[in-house]
BANU-733400 format. One record per residue (C-alpha): x, y, z; residue in one letter. Coordinates in steps of 0.05 Angstrom, whole numbers, plus 5000, padded with zeros to 4 digits. Layout:
BEGIN
XYZA
...
This chain:
BEGIN
781677581543M
788177911533T
795077711556L
796078261610S
789078181643S
789577461668V
791177231734S
797876971758R
794576281766R
792076281695T
798476531668A
802075941705W
797475411681L
799075651607R
806275571623V
805274911655V
801274661596T
806674861552L
811674481594A
807473881587V
807273921513A
814573991514A
815173351555F
810572981505I
814573241444F
821073021469N
818472361498T
816272141427T
822672351400E
826771881446F
821871351461V
824170921403P
830970891440V
827770461488G
823870041439L
828569861383L
828769111399S
821469051406D
820369431339I
825569021303A
822468371328G
815168531306S
817768701233F
822868121233G
828468601226M
835768721258E
835469241317T
841269631279A
836469681219Q
830969951258V
835070481289G
835370871221I
828471151242M
832071541295L
836271851242T
830471991196I
826672361249Y
832272791274A
834373001205W
827273171184V
826673661248V
833573871232A
832174051159L
824974321170M
825774751236S
827875351199L
823775331137P
817475171177F
818975711226M
819576211168L
813475931135L
808776041197T
812176661224S
805777061211Q
800776511233V
796776671295E
799976211350R
794175871385R
791375671314K
798375431295L
799575041362L
792474701349I
794474491280G
801074221300I
797673791357F
792373531304V
798173301261L
801973021320F
796272581347I
794072351276G
801272141261S
801371751328H
795071391309V
798571191246L
804670901286S
799670511326F
797370191266L
803370161223A
802569531185W
809769551161N
816369891176F
815470391119T
808670641144V
812070681215L
817571131187V
812371591147I
808271651211S
814771871244R
815972411193I
809372661208G
811072761280I
817573071264A
814173591223F
809973761282A
816173761326H
820174191283A
814574771285I
813074661359F
820474771383W
821475411340S
815975741374I
815375471450T
820775851484A
818376531461S
810976321476L
812776131548A
816476831557I
809877171530R
805176771575M
809676811639A
806877261696P
810477921702A
817577841725G
817777111717K
820576961649K
826576591669A
822476121712Q
817675991652A
823575791611L
826375321664S
819675001668L
819674851590I
826874571606A
824474121658T
819273901614G
824273731563T
829173421616A
823172951645L
822172641577A
828972321584M
827672181660V
820671951659L
817871931586G
823071471556L
823370941609P
815470981620L
814370881546G
819370291551R
815470021606I
808870101572V
812169741509G
814969181549Q
808368991577Y
803269231527F
807369241460G
811069821430W
804870021387R
801170151455T
806470661474T
805671071411F
797871021422F
798571271497A
802971891471I
797472061425G
792272031479V
796272461529V
797572951471A
789572971459A
788473161530I
793973691528T
790374011465L
783874061500V
787474431558C
790974871509L
784675051468M
781175251537K
786875651567L
790175991509L
788076691483P
789376901415K
796677021403L
798477431342P
805777261322S
810977731349E
818577861340H
820077171313S
826277421272G
826677281197S
830976971143L
835477591147S
837277471216S
840376801193V
846577051161P
847377611217E
847777011269L
852476661228F
857477251228R
858677161304R
864176741310P
863076521382A
856076331366L
858075901308V
863475581348S
857875401399I
853675091343Y
859574681317V
861174411387L
853574261395T
853473851333A
860273451350V
858473301423V
851273071408V
853672621354T
858472311404A
853172191458H
847671921410Y
852771421374T
852471011439A
845871281472Y
841671051408S
843270351420Y
843870311496I
837569841501E
840369291451P
847469371477F
845369251550V
841568611526Q
846068341467N
852968581489V
852768581565A
847868001566G
843568321619L
835768321623S
830668741590A
828269001657N
835569191672F
835969631607A
829469981631T
832870121699L
839070381664L
834870871622L
831771071688L
838471201719V
840871571658L
835072041657G
834172141732G
841372331742T
840072871691G
836073231746I
842373261786L
845673551726G
840474101720S
840874251794I
848374311789L
847974751728F
842475191758G
847375311818K
853875441783L
852075571711G
851276301710N
858476381738K
862175781712Y
858275591650A
865075481605S
868775021654P
862474661673L
861274471599I
868474271588S
868373841652G
861873511628A
864973371560I
871173041594A
866472641637L
862472441574L
869072221540V
870671791604L
863871481602C
864071281527L
871070981533V
869470571596L
862370331569L
864769651544L
869369521601P
863569721650A
858969221614S
861868611649T
857868811717S
851269141722N
853969551785V
859269891742N
853970021685L
849570351735T
855070771763V
857370951692L
850271161669S
849671621736M
855672021710F
853171991634W
846472291655G
849672851695I
854573001641A
849573031584I
844873471621M
849773991640V
852073991562I
845074101534G
843374661585L
850474991580G
849475051502M
842375311508Q
845175881554V
850776061507K
846176081450V
841476511485L
846676981511A
849877051441L
843277211408A
838877651446P
835978011389D
833577381351A
832376821401T
827276481356D
831476391298V
837776241341A
833675721381M
830875401319S
837675331288L
840275091355F
834474561353S
836174411284G
843674281296I
842173891356F
838173421318N
843173401261I
847473121319G
842272611340I
841472361269G
848872331258A
850171941322G
844371471315A
846871331239L
854171221264L
851970761315G
847670391268N
853770311220Q
858370091272V
852869551300S
851469321225L
858869281198H
863069191258F
860369001328S
855469351375M
860669301425S
864269851393G
859070411401I
862470711465G
869670731434L
867071001370V
862971541404G
868971741447A
872372011385I
868272591367P
867272681444A
874472801448L
874873281390A
868973671421A
872873721489L
878874001451I
874774461417W
871174691478S
877374881510V
880075231447L
873675631440I
872575841514F
879876091511R
878976461449R
872776821481W
874876831552P
869577311578V
863976891605A
859376891548L
853077001589E
855777661617E
858477941550Q
855778601526P
852478441459H
855778691396H
854778351331G
């Protein structure tokens, strides 16, 4: 079965299965955010100490994305996907069994290895498998899978964890991954590796100042967001003094309004990407500054989470659009760098939130996060002035 001879229905099924895989991979990255208190309780640790597993996971992904992508660049894609899934499922079983915190961290490193390879190849696979003329829609399906991880995956994982224990959440993710693997094995043809870019395209990409500026902006703004977001669940319970169920609701709101953010970006992103990104960063600054004052009332916290969810989704999508526009000639390498840099930000934010919580007070995570957010806002205004042509429409020159 070659790629060209399949029906549109099969082609879409393949893309949808990849989108489901994207959903699973992102859910497992973020789900500990909703389970920190439970995991801490079961190992007799402080919440802030357990938060370090977010940093370790993100930084393993960041460090390994590019090396793994280059190591596997010649491997047939179907075989590679099956291998990634086997590692992913096995690591989740280990998370379920984890008899101490060290074992849990080791299992998460296994998942992070699988994650690093998966995200380096997914976008280009989706484009290859899409029906003729439907590449953009295929990519947006993958993005939707990613977004739904925040919207549904994280809160669902938290609900399962609340009622059946956090281990069950990891086990359930492993089971869903196993079902997805069976579908992939049935649906996917052999996929020889194609134009994935090579190590030589890395320095070439770093010679593009507009692209490097976007990478820097990504790292700073993601750090700002995750400083507060990583600890939102213990913050709601310990600082705001609200219930565990309210923490779940808040995660649902934060994720759900992200969908509004993606609709907004879909409508306006092509024309107004730069002002949209800067506006969303300004909104993020505001949300972080107001996090502590808002924590006195659940209504205020809910409203704040709505704006926060919209802001972070617009920022994430905007950055991806800019990266793809500035590196049309090496999308795999550019996106694996983007994914790596994004994860550096996640890890740095989680670490910063962890240090603030341990050495000062968890109530300060919003204000501390607002500092890099403000720096990102100023930086975004500067770079969008410096390269005023809408980056999306800029003709490519190296």
